C-alpha positions in Angstrom: 0.0 0.0 0.0 2.7 2.4 1.0 4.6 2.1 -2.3 1.5 2.9 -4.4 0.3 5.6 -2.1 3.7 7.3 -2.1 4.4 7.0 -5.9 1.1 7.8 -7.5 -1.2 10.9 -7.6 -4.7 11.0 -6.3 -4.4 7.5 -4.9 -7.5 7.0 -2.7 -9.0 3.7 -1.6 -10.5 2.8 -5.0 -7.3 3.4 -7.0 -5.3 1.6 -4.4 -7.5 -1.5 -4.6 -7.1 -1.6 -8.4 -3.3 -1.2 -8.2 -3.1 -4.1 -5.6 -5.4 -6.2 -7.8 -3.2 -5.6 -10.9 -0.1 -6.4 -8.8 -1.5 -9.6 -7.4 -2.9 -10.9 -10.6 0.1 -10.1 -12.7 2.4 -11.7 -10.2 0.2 -14.7 -10.1 0.3 -14.9 -13.9 4.1 -14.9 -13.8 4.7 -17.1 -10.7 1.6 -18.9 -9.6 1.2 -16.9 -6.4 0.0 -13.5 -5.4 2.0 -10.8 -3.6 -0.4 -9.9 -0.9 -2.3 -13.1 -0.4 -5.6 -11.2 -0.5 -8.8 -12.5 -2.2 -10.6 -10.1 -4.5 -14.3 -10.0 -5.1 -16.3 -8.9 -8.1 -18.1 -5.7 -7.0 -19.9 -3.4 -9.3 -17.0 -0.9 -9.5 -14.4 -3.6 -10.0 -12.3 -6.0 -7.9 -12.3 -5.3 -4.2 -10.1 -6.9 -1.5 -12.9 -7.2 1.0 -10.7 -7.9 4.0 -8.6 -4.8 3.3 -11.8 -2.8 2.6 -13.2 -3.8 6.0 -9.9 -3.0 7.8 -9.7 0.4 6.2 -13.3 1.1 7.3 -12.3 0.2 10.9 -8.5 0.3 11.1 -6.7 -1.8 13.6 -4.1 0.1 15.7 -1.2 -1.0 13.5 -2.9 0.3 10.3 -4.0 3.5 12.1 -0.4 4.0 13.2 1.0 3.6 9.7 -1.6 5.5 7.6 -3.5 8.7 8.0 -7.1 8.6 6.7 -8.8 11.6 5.3 -12.1 12.1 3.4 -11.7 14.6 0.6 -14.5 16.1 -1.5 -14.5 15.3 -5.2 -16.8 16.1 -8.2 -17.6 19.5 -6.9 -18.3 18.2 -3.4 -21.0 15.7 -4.6 -18.9 12.8 -3.4 -15.9 12.1 -1.2 -12.8 9.9 -1.6 -10.9 8.3 1.2 -7.3 9.4 0.9 -4.7 7.3 2.7 -1.3 8.9 3.5 1.7 6.7 4.7 3.2 7.8 8.0 6.4 5.8 7.5 8.8 5.6 4.6 8.5 2.6 2.1 11.1 -0.1 2.3 11.9 -2.6 -0.4 13.3 -5.2 2.0 10.2 -7.4 2.0 9.8 -7.5 -1.8 11.5 -9.5 -4.5 13.0 -7.9 -7.6 10.1 -9.2 -9.7 7.5 -7.7 -7.3 9.3 -4.4 -7.3 9.4 -4.4 -11.1 5.7 -5.1 -11.4 5.0 -2.3 -8.9 7.2 0.1 -10.7 5.6 -0.8 -14.0 2.1 -0.2 -12.5 3.2 3.2 -11.2 4.7 4.1 -14.6 1.4 3.2 -16.2 -1.1 4.5 -13.7 0.6 7.3 -11.7 -1.6 10.0 -13.1 -4.7 8.0 -13.6 -7.9 8.8 -11.7 -10.0 6.1 -9.9 -12.6 6.1 -12.8 -9.8 5.2 -15.3 -8.6 2.4 -13.0 -12.2 1.1 -12.7 -12.4 1.1 -16.5 -9.1 -0.7 -16.8 -10.4 -3.5 -14.6 -13.6 -3.9 -16.5 -12.0 -4.8 -19.9 -13.2 -8.1 -21.3 -9.8 -9.7 -20.9 -9.7 -9.0 -17.2 -10.7 -11.6 -14.5 -13.2 -9.2 -13.0 -15.2 -9.1 -16.3 -15.1 -12.9 -16.5 -16.7 -13.3 -13.1 -19.0 -10.2 -12.8 -20.3 -10.1 -16.4 -19.7 -13.4 -18.1 -20.5 -15.6 -15.1 -23.0 -13.1 -13.4 -20.9 -13.6 -10.3 -21.7 -10.4 -8.5 -19.9 -10.2 -5.1 -18.2 -13.5 -5.9 -14.5 -14.3 -5.4 -12.3 -13.8 -8.5 -10.1 -16.9 -8.9 -6.5 -16.1 -9.6 -6.4 -18.7 -12.3 -8.4 -16.3 -14.5 -5.2 -14.3 -14.8 -3.8 -17.0 -17.0 -5.2 -17.0 -20.5 -6.5 -20.2 -22.2 -3.5 -20.2 -24.6 -1.1 -20.0 -21.6 -3.0 -22.8 -19.8 -2.7 -25.0 -22.9 1.0 -24.3 -23.1 1.4 -25.2 -19.4 -0.5 -28.4 -19.9 1.6 -29.3 -22.9 4.9 -28.6 -21.1 3.6 -30.6 -18.1 2.6 -33.6 -20.3 6.0 -33.5 -22.0 7.8 -33.5 -18.6 5.7 -36.4 -17.4 6.6 -38.3 -20.6 10.3 -37.5 -20.1 10.2 -38.7 -16.5 8.5 -41.9 -17.5 11.2 -42.6 -20.2 13.9 -42.0 -17.6 12.5 -44.6 -15.3 
């Protein structure tokens, strides 16, 4: 959270959720595991890490100590956005080079984006949110990480796996 909040503009709760979603699903696509370990659910405005959403709504002492929470008016005062501000400097020590690369790439792509643009990016037909929310009518349902992997990539994985099994059998 700290990295995205510190390196992008106008990063409120909605934009943060979308950046974390892109980070986790891209990392899963590359490695088979997420970075945060969070589950995302298909809500109307896009993927939401429900546990984090609930924690932000009622922060535990550790989160309240690490982030300042502030409601800011947007759209001529018709709505508000929850702005989180880190209270401590970001440290790379808990992240791999791959994780940092993905995070930097996301910042390069979305640093100036508004929440509405982030929502739109998660709603593309190729995105896991769209597959669950629209194609499967899975409103409020968990978005499986496997949806980050395309059918062509799955076929390639299955082919390689079958070839490895054949190789192992021939070595026995």
